[in-house]
N, C-alpha and C positions, 0 to 999 in steps of 0.2 A: 632690691638694689640700693642700699642704703646711703647714705646723704654724702659720709666721711668715703664711700667707696667708689673711688677712680677708674676709670675704663683702662684696660695696657693699653688702646690705642684707641688716638684722640680724633674725633674728626678737624677739620683741617678748621672750619669754624670758633669750634670750641675753644683756641687757647686763644684766640684771635676776645673772645668775650671775658674768658676767665684774666688777661693782663689788664681788660676795659676794667672788670670790675675791680679790680685791683687796684688800678688805679685811680674811680671814685670812691673808695675805698681811703686812700691815702689823703686827696684833696677834702674830702669831707673831715676825718681824723686832723687834715694840717687848721680846717675853717673853724670846728667847734676847737681846737688848743689855744686857733687865734681868739674869737672868741670870749674866752675864758679871760686873756689874759688883754683885752682888753677891759672884756669889766670889772679885774682885778687892780687895775691899772686907777679905772675911771671911780672903784670905792675909794679907790688909798686917796686920793686928792681931792674927795669929799671929804674922807674923815682930815686932813690935815688941814683943810676949807672948815671942819663941823668948830675944833680946837681952839684956833686958831681965831674965830668971833669970840670964841668963849669966853680966852682971853680978855 
């Protein structure tokens, strides 16, 4: 059975696991994008600070 193939009849537990997997994936995406935004913001602030000091 392929990884892409989904069985016609899902056991009761599998759907809950799939939902949980989706939730975890979404949470990970949100956290990662949050970190990216935070890192970019800090970088921008540091650059502005450095420019002000340079002048």
